[in-house]
N, CA, C and O atoms as a Maestro MAE file, in Angstrom:
{
 s_m_m2io_version
 :::
 2.0.0
}

f_m_ct {
 s_m_title
 :::
 protein
 m_atom[288] {
  # First column is atom index #
  i_m_mmod_type
  r_m_x_coord
  r_m_y_coord
  r_m_z_coord
  i_m_residue_number
  s_m_chain_name
  s_m_pdb_residue_name
  s_m_pdb_atom_name
  i_m_atomic_number
  :::
  1 25 145.456 70.590 -110.369 1 A "MET " " N  " 7
  2 3 144.527 70.822 -109.329 1 A "MET " " CA " 6
  3 2 143.401 70.050 -109.559 1 A "MET " " C  " 6
  4 15 142.813 70.069 -110.641 1 A "MET " " O  " 8
  5 25 143.004 69.262 -108.461 2 A "ASN " " N  " 7
  6 3 141.714 68.386 -108.315 2 A "ASN " " CA " 6
  7 2 140.541 69.037 -107.830 2 A "ASN " " C  " 6
  8 15 140.496 69.503 -106.692 2 A "ASN " " O  " 8
  9 25 139.508 69.098 -108.703 3 A "ALA " " N  " 7
  10 3 138.214 69.677 -108.282 3 A "ALA " " CA " 6
  11 2 137.364 68.741 -107.916 3 A "ALA " " C  " 6
  12 15 137.146 67.812 -108.693 3 A "ALA " " O  " 8
  13 25 136.681 68.809 -106.586 4 A "ALA " " N  " 7
  14 3 135.802 67.849 -106.156 4 A "ALA " " CA " 6
  15 2 134.516 67.998 -106.618 4 A "ALA " " C  " 6
  16 15 134.051 69.138 -106.615 4 A "ALA " " O  " 8
  17 25 133.758 66.968 -107.065 5 A "ILE " " N  " 7
  18 3 132.511 67.039 -107.598 5 A "ILE " " CA " 6
  19 2 131.406 66.688 -106.463 5 A "ILE " " C  " 6
  20 15 131.491 65.603 -105.888 5 A "ILE " " O  " 8
  21 25 130.517 67.472 -106.183 6 A "VAL " " N  " 7
  22 3 129.536 67.330 -105.080 6 A "VAL " " CA " 6
  23 2 128.270 67.119 -105.809 6 A "VAL " " C  " 6
  24 15 127.804 67.920 -106.620 6 A "VAL " " O  " 8
  25 25 127.704 65.913 -105.448 7 A "HIS " " N  " 7
  26 3 126.396 65.541 -105.952 7 A "HIS " " CA " 6
  27 2 125.327 65.622 -104.804 7 A "HIS " " C  " 6
  28 15 125.612 65.310 -103.647 7 A "HIS " " O  " 8
  29 25 124.140 66.036 -105.167 8 A "ALA " " N  " 7
  30 3 123.052 66.315 -104.119 8 A "ALA " " CA " 6
  31 2 122.725 64.665 -103.728 8 A "ALA " " C  " 6
  32 15 122.854 63.743 -104.535 8 A "ALA " " O  " 8
  33 25 122.334 64.535 -102.495 9 A "ALA " " N  " 7
  34 3 121.951 63.287 -101.936 9 A "ALA " " CA " 6
  35 2 120.656 62.777 -102.688 9 A "ALA " " C  " 6
  36 15 119.729 63.572 -102.842 9 A "ALA " " O  " 8
  37 25 120.570 61.650 -103.100 10 A "PRO " " N  " 7
  38 3 119.291 61.244 -103.770 10 A "PRO " " CA " 6
  39 2 118.100 61.310 -102.659 10 A "PRO " " C  " 6
  40 15 118.303 61.283 -101.445 10 A "PRO " " O  " 8
  41 25 116.872 61.397 -103.257 11 A "ARG " " N  " 7
  42 3 115.661 61.359 -102.610 11 A "ARG " " CA " 6
  43 2 115.434 60.086 -102.012 11 A "ARG " " C  " 6
  44 15 115.636 59.032 -102.615 11 A "ARG " " O  " 8
  45 25 114.982 60.165 -100.738 12 A "THR " " N  " 7
  46 3 114.620 58.799 -100.213 12 A "THR " " CA " 6
  47 2 113.118 58.325 -100.251 12 A "THR " " C  " 6
  48 15 112.641 57.486 -99.487 12 A "THR " " O  " 8
  49 25 112.521 58.913 -101.138 13 A "GLY " " N  " 7
  50 3 111.101 58.436 -101.352 13 A "GLY " " CA " 6
  51 2 110.064 59.345 -100.462 13 A "GLY " " C  " 6
  52 15 108.854 59.414 -100.676 13 A "GLY " " O  " 8
  53 25 110.702 59.959 -99.528 14 A "GLY " " N  " 7
  54 3 109.720 60.877 -98.632 14 A "GLY " " CA " 6
  55 2 109.175 62.012 -99.501 14 A "GLY " " C  " 6
  56 15 109.782 62.422 -100.490 14 A "GLY " " O  " 8
  57 25 108.039 62.484 -99.099 15 A "THR " " N  " 7
  58 3 107.337 63.481 -99.672 15 A "THR " " CA " 6
  59 2 107.849 64.887 -99.055 15 A "THR " " C  " 6
  60 15 107.940 65.007 -97.834 15 A "THR " " O  " 8
  61 25 108.130 65.788 -99.798 16 A "THR " " N  " 7
  62 3 108.651 67.051 -99.244 16 A "THR " " CA " 6
  63 2 107.507 67.911 -99.110 16 A "THR " " C  " 6
  64 15 106.476 67.642 -99.725 16 A "THR " " O  " 8
  65 25 107.601 69.067 -98.257 17 A "TYR " " N  " 7
  66 3 106.469 69.926 -97.828 17 A "TYR " " CA " 6
  67 2 105.984 70.564 -99.299 17 A "TYR " " C  " 6
  68 15 104.801 70.733 -99.593 17 A "TYR " " O  " 8
  69 25 106.984 70.850 -100.069 18 A "SER " " N  " 7
  70 3 106.440 71.606 -101.263 18 A "SER " " CA " 6
  71 2 105.857 70.779 -102.394 18 A "SER " " C  " 6
  72 15 105.367 71.326 -103.383 18 A "SER " " O  " 8
  73 25 105.911 69.413 -102.244 19 A "ASP " " N  " 7
  74 3 105.419 68.354 -103.067 19 A "ASP " " CA " 6
  75 2 103.810 68.140 -102.730 19 A "ASP " " C  " 6
  76 15 103.087 67.434 -103.433 19 A "ASP " " O  " 8
  77 25 103.407 68.765 -101.693 20 A "LEU " " N  " 7
  78 3 101.984 68.365 -101.232 20 A "LEU " " CA " 6
  79 2 101.034 69.409 -101.707 20 A "LEU " " C  " 6
  80 15 101.470 70.502 -102.069 20 A "LEU " " O  " 8
  81 25 99.643 69.113 -101.730 21 A "SER " " N  " 7
  82 3 98.609 69.970 -102.118 21 A "SER " " CA " 6
  83 2 98.490 70.871 -100.929 21 A "SER " " C  " 6
  84 15 99.081 70.656 -99.871 21 A "SER " " O  " 8
  85 25 97.673 71.924 -101.156 22 A "LEU " " N  " 7
  86 3 97.543 73.029 -100.072 22 A "LEU " " CA " 6
  87 2 96.758 72.208 -99.034 22 A "LEU " " C  " 6
  88 15 97.129 72.389 -97.874 22 A "LEU " " O  " 8
  89 25 95.818 71.402 -99.206 23 A "GLY " " N  " 7
  90 3 95.032 70.777 -98.310 23 A "GLY " " CA " 6
  91 2 95.924 69.836 -97.284 23 A "GLY " " C  " 6
  92 15 95.799 69.807 -96.060 23 A "GLY " " O  " 8
  93 25 96.768 69.145 -98.010 24 A "ALA " " N  " 7
  94 3 97.632 68.169 -97.274 24 A "ALA " " CA " 6
  95 2 98.796 68.948 -96.524 24 A "ALA " " C  " 6
  96 15 99.356 68.414 -95.567 24 A "ALA " " O  " 8
  97 25 99.158 70.228 -96.969 25 A "ARG " " N  " 7
  98 3 100.090 71.091 -96.181 25 A "ARG " " CA " 6
  99 2 99.443 71.567 -94.937 25 A "ARG " " C  " 6
  100 15 100.057 71.573 -93.870 25 A "ARG " " O  " 8
  101 25 98.177 71.978 -95.054 26 A "VAL " " N  " 7
  102 3 97.451 72.490 -93.915 26 A "VAL " " CA " 6
  103 2 97.305 71.328 -92.880 26 A "VAL " " C  " 6
  104 15 97.617 71.507 -91.702 26 A "VAL " " O  " 8
  105 25 96.801 70.070 -93.362 27 A "LEU " " N  " 7
  106 3 96.564 68.951 -92.341 27 A "LEU " " CA " 6
  107 2 98.022 68.729 -91.681 27 A "LEU " " C  " 6
  108 15 98.096 68.446 -90.486 27 A "LEU " " O  " 8
  109 25 99.192 68.863 -92.486 28 A "ARG " " N  " 7
  110 3 100.364 68.432 -91.911 28 A "ARG " " CA " 6
  111 2 100.805 69.516 -90.890 28 A "ARG " " C  " 6
  112 15 101.424 69.171 -89.884 28 A "ARG " " O  " 8
  113 25 100.558 70.573 -91.079 29 A "THR " " N  " 7
  114 3 100.896 71.760 -90.155 29 A "THR " " CA " 6
  115 2 99.913 71.541 -88.996 29 A "THR " " C  " 6
  116 15 100.380 71.728 -87.873 29 A "THR " " O  " 8
  117 25 98.698 71.194 -89.085 30 A "LEU " " N  " 7
  118 3 97.878 71.156 -87.999 30 A "LEU " " CA " 6
  119 2 98.277 69.974 -87.044 30 A "LEU " " C  " 6
  120 15 98.163 70.058 -85.821 30 A "LEU " " O  " 8
  121 25 98.756 68.860 -87.704 31 A "ARG " " N  " 7
  122 3 99.122 67.606 -86.905 31 A "ARG " " CA " 6
  123 2 100.426 67.916 -86.291 31 A "ARG " " C  " 6
  124 15 100.605 67.359 -85.208 31 A "ARG " " O  " 8
  125 25 101.394 68.679 -86.726 32 A "THR " " N  " 7
  126 3 102.701 69.191 -86.165 32 A "THR " " CA " 6
  127 2 102.317 70.028 -85.021 32 A "THR " " C  " 6
  128 15 102.902 69.820 -83.959 32 A "THR " " O  " 8
  129 25 101.368 70.996 -85.084 33 A "TRP " " N  " 7
  130 3 101.133 71.788 -84.069 33 A "TRP " " CA " 6
  131 2 100.370 71.056 -82.867 33 A "TRP " " C  " 6
  132 15 100.523 71.452 -81.711 33 A "TRP " " O  " 8
  133 25 99.601 70.051 -83.161 34 A "HIS " " N  " 7
  134 3 98.958 69.373 -82.349 34 A "HIS " " CA " 6
  135 2 100.015 68.418 -81.399 34 A "HIS " " C  " 6
  136 15 99.916 68.288 -80.179 34 A "HIS " " O  " 8
  137 25 100.919 67.863 -82.161 35 A "GLN " " N  " 7
  138 3 101.875 67.104 -81.550 35 A "GLN " " CA " 6
  139 2 102.990 67.937 -80.674 35 A "GLN " " C  " 6
  140 15 103.513 67.462 -79.666 35 A "GLN " " O  " 8
  141 25 103.256 69.127 -81.149 36 A "ARG " " N  " 7
  142 3 104.165 69.922 -80.212 36 A "ARG " " CA " 6
  143 2 103.301 70.325 -78.991 36 A "ARG " " C  " 6
  144 15 103.865 70.351 -77.897 36 A "ARG " " O  " 8
  145 25 102.139 70.604 -79.060 37 A "ARG " " N  " 7
  146 3 101.290 70.903 -77.854 37 A "ARG " " CA " 6
  147 2 101.320 69.749 -76.921 37 A "ARG " " C  " 6
  148 15 101.692 69.938 -75.763 37 A "ARG " " O  " 8
  149 25 100.996 68.681 -77.286 38 A "SER " " N  " 7
  150 3 101.029 67.563 -76.632 38 A "SER " " CA " 6
  151 2 102.327 67.155 -76.067 38 A "SER " " C  " 6
  152 15 102.449 66.830 -74.886 38 A "SER " " O  " 8
  153 25 103.232 67.171 -76.861 39 A "ASP " " N  " 7
  154 3 104.708 66.797 -76.219 39 A "ASP " " CA " 6
  155 2 105.128 67.780 -75.268 39 A "ASP " " C  " 6
  156 15 105.708 67.411 -74.247 39 A "ASP " " O  " 8
  157 25 104.862 69.197 -75.524 40 A "ARG " " N  " 7
  158 3 105.293 70.246 -74.495 40 A "ARG " " CA " 6
  159 2 104.247 70.079 -73.167 40 A "ARG " " C  " 6
  160 15 104.591 70.544 -72.080 40 A "ARG " " O  " 8
  161 25 103.261 69.550 -73.290 41 A "ALA " " N  " 7
  162 3 102.234 69.458 -71.982 41 A "ALA " " CA " 6
  163 2 103.001 68.240 -71.215 41 A "ALA " " C  " 6
  164 15 103.265 68.432 -70.028 41 A "ALA " " O  " 8
  165 25 103.326 67.163 -71.730 42 A "HIS " " N  " 7
  166 3 104.051 66.166 -71.210 42 A "HIS " " CA " 6
  167 2 105.284 66.424 -70.626 42 A "HIS " " C  " 6
  168 15 105.616 65.932 -69.547 42 A "HIS " " O  " 8
  169 25 106.027 67.223 -71.327 43 A "LEU " " N  " 7
  170 3 107.378 67.717 -70.842 43 A "LEU " " CA " 6
  171 2 107.273 68.465 -69.617 43 A "LEU " " C  " 6
  172 15 108.088 68.258 -68.719 43 A "LEU " " O  " 8
  173 25 106.289 69.371 -69.479 44 A "ALA " " N  " 7
  174 3 105.885 70.073 -68.329 44 A "ALA " " CA " 6
  175 2 105.619 69.294 -67.041 44 A "ALA " " C  " 6
  176 15 105.778 69.766 -65.915 44 A "ALA " " O  " 8
  177 25 105.210 68.085 -67.307 45 A "GLU " " N  " 7
  178 3 104.864 67.127 -66.118 45 A "GLU " " CA " 6
  179 2 105.984 66.262 -65.519 45 A "GLU " " C  " 6
  180 15 105.845 65.594 -64.494 45 A "GLU " " O  " 8
  181 25 107.218 66.341 -66.326 46 A "LEU " " N  " 7
  182 3 108.160 65.291 -65.960 46 A "LEU " " CA " 6
  183 2 108.887 65.938 -64.621 46 A "LEU " " C  " 6
  184 15 108.934 67.152 -64.424 46 A "LEU " " O  " 8
  185 25 109.381 65.064 -63.835 47 A "ASP " " N  " 7
  186 3 110.026 65.445 -62.654 47 A "ASP " " CA " 6
  187 2 111.473 65.575 -62.989 47 A "ASP " " C  " 6
  188 15 111.865 65.184 -64.089 47 A "ASP " " O  " 8
  189 25 112.321 66.112 -62.094 48 A "ALA " " N  " 7
  190 3 113.803 66.510 -62.194 48 A "ALA " " CA " 6
  191 2 114.488 65.118 -62.681 48 A "ALA " " C  " 6
  192 15 115.269 65.123 -63.632 48 A "ALA " " O  " 8
  193 25 114.188 64.044 -62.051 49 A "ARG " " N  " 7
  194 3 114.795 62.765 -62.225 49 A "ARG " " CA " 6
  195 2 114.772 62.337 -63.834 49 A "ARG " " C  " 6
  196 15 115.732 62.021 -64.537 49 A "ARG " " O  " 8
  197 25 113.465 62.423 -64.163 50 A "LEU " " N  " 7
  198 3 113.216 62.012 -65.570 50 A "LEU " " CA " 6
  199 2 113.797 63.125 -66.634 50 A "LEU " " C  " 6
  200 15 114.248 62.785 -67.728 50 A "LEU " " O  " 8
  201 25 113.743 64.360 -66.236 51 A "LEU " " N  " 7
  202 3 114.402 65.366 -67.035 51 A "LEU " " CA " 6
  203 2 115.853 65.070 -67.214 51 A "LEU " " C  " 6
  204 15 116.410 65.105 -68.312 51 A "LEU " " O  " 8
  205 25 116.456 64.768 -66.059 52 A "ALA " " N  " 7
  206 3 117.951 64.512 -66.064 52 A "ALA " " CA " 6
  207 2 118.329 63.333 -66.857 52 A "ALA " " C  " 6
  208 15 119.438 63.285 -67.389 52 A "ALA " " O  " 8
  209 25 117.336 62.223 -66.986 53 A "ASP " " N  " 7
  210 3 117.530 61.032 -67.803 53 A "ASP " " CA " 6
  211 2 117.503 61.442 -69.330 53 A "ASP " " C  " 6
  212 15 118.129 60.834 -70.198 53 A "ASP " " O  " 8
  213 25 116.754 62.478 -69.541 54 A "ALA " " N  " 7
  214 3 116.617 62.963 -70.939 54 A "ALA " " CA " 6
  215 2 117.665 63.970 -71.323 54 A "ALA " " C  " 6
  216 15 117.770 64.379 -72.480 54 A "ALA " " O  " 8
  217 25 118.500 64.395 -70.257 55 A "GLY " " N  " 7
  218 3 119.581 65.198 -70.574 55 A "GLY " " CA " 6
  219 2 119.061 66.734 -70.595 55 A "GLY " " C  " 6
  220 15 119.581 67.573 -71.330 55 A "GLY " " O  " 8
  221 25 117.947 67.030 -69.688 56 A "LEU " " N  " 7
  222 3 117.533 68.380 -69.732 56 A "LEU " " CA " 6
  223 2 117.355 68.823 -68.279 56 A "LEU " " C  " 6
  224 15 117.024 68.071 -67.362 56 A "LEU " " O  " 8
  225 25 117.602 70.082 -68.177 57 A "THR " " N  " 7
  226 3 117.470 70.679 -66.821 57 A "THR " " CA " 6
  227 2 116.100 71.097 -66.625 57 A "THR " " C  " 6
  228 15 115.397 71.269 -67.621 57 A "THR " " O  " 8
  229 25 115.549 71.316 -65.253 58 A "PRO " " N  " 7
  230 3 114.152 71.887 -65.289 58 A "PRO " " CA " 6
  231 2 113.980 73.298 -65.978 58 A "PRO " " C  " 6
  232 15 112.911 73.672 -66.461 58 A "PRO " " O  " 8
  233 25 115.032 73.972 -65.975 59 A "ARG " " N  " 7
  234 3 114.826 75.321 -66.629 59 A "ARG " " CA " 6
  235 2 114.716 75.111 -68.189 59 A "ARG " " C  " 6
  236 15 113.876 75.714 -68.857 59 A "ARG " " O  " 8
  237 25 115.494 74.342 -68.651 60 A "GLN " " N  " 7
  238 3 115.292 73.951 -70.191 60 A "GLN " " CA " 6
  239 2 113.803 73.522 -70.527 60 A "GLN " " C  " 6
  240 15 113.124 73.958 -71.456 60 A "GLN " " O  " 8
  241 25 113.447 72.608 -69.610 61 A "ALA " " N  " 7
  242 3 112.075 71.980 -69.786 61 A "ALA " " CA " 6
  243 2 111.108 73.000 -69.618 61 A "ALA " " C  " 6
  244 15 110.117 72.903 -70.343 61 A "ALA " " O  " 8
  245 25 111.163 73.998 -68.798 62 A "ALA " " N  " 7
  246 3 110.252 75.150 -68.687 62 A "ALA " " CA " 6
  247 2 110.266 75.959 -69.846 62 A "ALA " " C  " 6
  248 15 109.233 76.347 -70.392 62 A "ALA " " O  " 8
  249 25 111.513 76.249 -70.271 63 A "ILE " " N  " 7
  250 3 111.481 77.043 -71.497 63 A "ILE " " CA " 6
  251 2 110.944 76.477 -72.684 63 A "ILE " " C  " 6
  252 15 110.333 77.215 -73.457 63 A "ILE " " O  " 8
  253 25 111.093 75.214 -72.948 64 A "GLU " " N  " 7
  254 3 110.574 74.508 -74.086 64 A "GLU " " CA " 6
  255 2 108.964 74.379 -73.842 64 A "GLU " " C  " 6
  256 15 108.151 74.644 -74.727 64 A "GLU " " O  " 8
  257 25 108.643 73.987 -72.672 65 A "SER " " N  " 7
  258 3 107.083 73.659 -72.534 65 A "SER " " CA " 6
  259 2 106.335 74.937 -72.543 65 A "SER " " C  " 6
  260 15 105.120 74.951 -72.740 65 A "SER " " O  " 8
  261 25 107.059 76.060 -72.326 66 A "GLY " " N  " 7
  262 3 106.365 77.416 -72.340 66 A "GLY " " CA " 6
  263 2 106.120 78.041 -73.633 66 A "GLY " " C  " 6
  264 15 105.378 79.017 -73.743 66 A "GLY " " O  " 8
  265 25 106.801 77.436 -74.733 67 A "LYS " " N  " 7
  266 3 106.751 77.931 -76.151 67 A "LYS " " CA " 6
  267 2 105.295 77.645 -76.598 67 A "LYS " " C  " 6
  268 15 104.696 76.616 -76.286 67 A "LYS " " O  " 8
  269 25 104.775 78.649 -77.360 68 A "PRO " " N  " 7
  270 3 103.514 78.229 -78.043 68 A "PRO " " CA " 6
  271 2 103.708 77.224 -78.930 68 A "PRO " " C  " 6
  272 15 104.856 76.901 -79.236 68 A "PRO " " O  " 8
  273 25 102.604 76.590 -79.466 69 A "PHE " " N  " 7
  274 3 102.745 75.274 -80.344 69 A "PHE " " CA " 6
  275 2 103.078 75.648 -81.638 69 A "PHE " " C  " 6
  276 15 103.535 74.752 -82.348 69 A "PHE " " O  " 8
  277 25 102.946 76.870 -82.165 70 A "TRP " " N  " 7
  278 3 103.413 77.254 -83.433 70 A "TRP " " CA " 6
  279 2 104.888 77.655 -83.682 70 A "TRP " " C  " 6
  280 15 105.361 77.946 -84.780 70 A "TRP " " O  " 8
  281 25 105.551 77.624 -82.484 71 A "ARG " " N  " 7
  282 3 107.033 77.829 -82.519 71 A "ARG " " CA " 6
  283 2 107.740 76.612 -82.432 71 A "ARG " " C  " 6
  284 15 107.458 75.792 -81.558 71 A "ARG " " O  " 8
  285 25 108.795 76.388 -83.408 72 A "ALA " " N  " 7
  286 3 109.592 75.279 -83.455 72 A "ALA " " CA " 6
  287 2 110.645 75.298 -82.152 72 A "ALA " " C  " 6
  288 15 111.457 74.385 -82.001 72 A "ALA " " O  " 8
  :::
 }
 m_bond[287] {
  # First column is bond index #
  i_m_from
  i_m_to
  i_m_order
  :::
  1 1 2 1
  2 2 3 1
  3 3 4 2
  4 3 5 1
  5 5 6 1
  6 6 7 1
  7 7 8 2
  8 7 9 1
  9 9 10 1
  10 10 11 1
  11 11 12 2
  12 11 13 1
  13 13 14 1
  14 14 15 1
  15 15 16 2
  16 15 17 1
  17 17 18 1
  18 18 19 1
  19 19 20 2
  20 19 21 1
  21 21 22 1
  22 22 23 1
  23 23 24 2
  24 23 25 1
  25 25 26 1
  26 26 27 1
  27 27 28 2
  28 27 29 1
  29 29 30 1
  30 30 31 1
  31 31 32 2
  32 31 33 1
  33 33 34 1
  34 34 35 1
  35 35 36 2
  36 35 37 1
  37 37 38 1
  38 38 39 1
  39 39 40 2
  40 39 41 1
  41 41 42 1
  42 42 43 1
  43 43 44 2
  44 43 45 1
  45 45 46 1
  46 46 47 1
  47 47 48 2
  48 47 49 1
  49 49 50 1
  50 50 51 1
  51 51 52 2
  52 51 53 1
  53 53 54 1
  54 54 55 1
  55 55 56 2
  56 55 57 1
  57 57 58 1
  58 58 59 1
  59 59 60 2
  60 59 61 1
  61 61 62 1
  62 62 63 1
  63 63 64 2
  64 63 65 1
  65 65 66 1
  66 66 67 1
  67 67 68 2
  68 67 69 1
  69 69 70 1
  70 70 71 1
  71 71 72 2
  72 71 73 1
  73 73 74 1
  74 74 75 1
  75 75 76 2
  76 75 77 1
  77 77 78 1
  78 78 79 1
  79 79 80 2
  80 79 81 1
  81 81 82 1
  82 82 83 1
  83 83 84 2
  84 83 85 1
  85 85 86 1
  86 86 87 1
  87 87 88 2
  88 87 89 1
  89 89 90 1
  90 90 91 1
  91 91 92 2
  92 91 93 1
  93 93 94 1
  94 94 95 1
  95 95 96 2
  96 95 97 1
  97 97 98 1
  98 98 99 1
  99 99 100 2
  100 99 101 1
  101 101 102 1
  102 102 103 1
  103 103 104 2
  104 103 105 1
  105 105 106 1
  106 106 107 1
  107 107 108 2
  108 107 109 1
  109 109 110 1
  110 110 111 1
  111 111 112 2
  112 111 113 1
  113 113 114 1
  114 114 115 1
  115 115 116 2
  116 115 117 1
  117 117 118 1
  118 118 119 1
  119 119 120 2
  120 119 121 1
  121 121 122 1
  122 122 123 1
  123 123 124 2
  124 123 125 1
  125 125 126 1
  126 126 127 1
  127 127 128 2
  128 127 129 1
  129 129 130 1
  130 130 131 1
  131 131 132 2
  132 131 133 1
  133 133 134 1
  134 134 135 1
  135 135 136 2
  136 135 137 1
  137 137 138 1
  138 138 139 1
  139 139 140 2
  140 139 141 1
  141 141 142 1
  142 142 143 1
  143 143 144 2
  144 143 145 1
  145 145 146 1
  146 146 147 1
  147 147 148 2
  148 147 149 1
  149 149 150 1
  150 150 151 1
  151 151 152 2
  152 151 153 1
  153 153 154 1
  154 154 155 1
  155 155 156 2
  156 155 157 1
  157 157 158 1
  158 158 159 1
  159 159 160 2
  160 159 161 1
  161 161 162 1
  162 162 163 1
  163 163 164 2
  164 163 165 1
  165 165 166 1
  166 166 167 1
  167 167 168 2
  168 167 169 1
  169 169 170 1
  170 170 171 1
  171 171 172 2
  172 171 173 1
  173 173 174 1
  174 174 175 1
  175 175 176 2
  176 175 177 1
  177 177 178 1
  178 178 179 1
  179 179 180 2
  180 179 181 1
  181 181 182 1
  182 182 183 1
  183 183 184 2
  184 183 185 1
  185 185 186 1
  186 186 187 1
  187 187 188 2
  188 187 189 1
  189 189 190 1
  190 190 191 1
  191 191 192 2
  192 191 193 1
  193 193 194 1
  194 194 195 1
  195 195 196 2
  196 195 197 1
  197 197 198 1
  198 198 199 1
  199 199 200 2
  200 199 201 1
  201 201 202 1
  202 202 203 1
  203 203 204 2
  204 203 205 1
  205 205 206 1
  206 206 207 1
  207 207 208 2
  208 207 209 1
  209 209 210 1
  210 210 211 1
  211 211 212 2
  212 211 213 1
  213 213 214 1
  214 214 215 1
  215 215 216 2
  216 215 217 1
  217 217 218 1
  218 218 219 1
  219 219 220 2
  220 219 221 1
  221 221 222 1
  222 222 223 1
  223 223 224 2
  224 223 225 1
  225 225 226 1
  226 226 227 1
  227 227 228 2
  228 227 229 1
  229 229 230 1
  230 230 231 1
  231 231 232 2
  232 231 233 1
  233 233 234 1
  234 234 235 1
  235 235 236 2
  236 235 237 1
  237 237 238 1
  238 238 239 1
  239 239 240 2
  240 239 241 1
  241 241 242 1
  242 242 243 1
  243 243 244 2
  244 243 245 1
  245 245 246 1
  246 246 247 1
  247 247 248 2
  248 247 249 1
  249 249 250 1
  250 250 251 1
  251 251 252 2
  252 251 253 1
  253 253 254 1
  254 254 255 1
  255 255 256 2
  256 255 257 1
  257 257 258 1
  258 258 259 1
  259 259 260 2
  260 259 261 1
  261 261 262 1
  262 262 263 1
  263 263 264 2
  264 263 265 1
  265 265 266 1
  266 266 267 1
  267 267 268 2
  268 267 269 1
  269 269 270 1
  270 270 271 1
  271 271 272 2
  272 271 273 1
  273 273 274 1
  274 274 275 1
  275 275 276 2
  276 275 277 1
  277 277 278 1
  278 278 279 1
  279 279 280 2
  280 279 281 1
  281 281 282 1
  282 282 283 1
  283 283 284 2
  284 283 285 1
  285 285 286 1
  286 286 287 1
  287 287 288 2
  :::
 }
}
């Protein structure tokens, strides 16, 4: 019987959320929220043709753009 050995992928040098100080985590969270808010506002302004190019229906865009900034 052959047993497969699974190794964890090596870290790519990026900093994980848990590696950050409290202040850095707060800043990262605020930046993420700001980016979501901005992205969703832009998404709400796209017309049906541009949404189709992005592979979204107007309904999908409305649902996504209607989410509060703190929800992923």
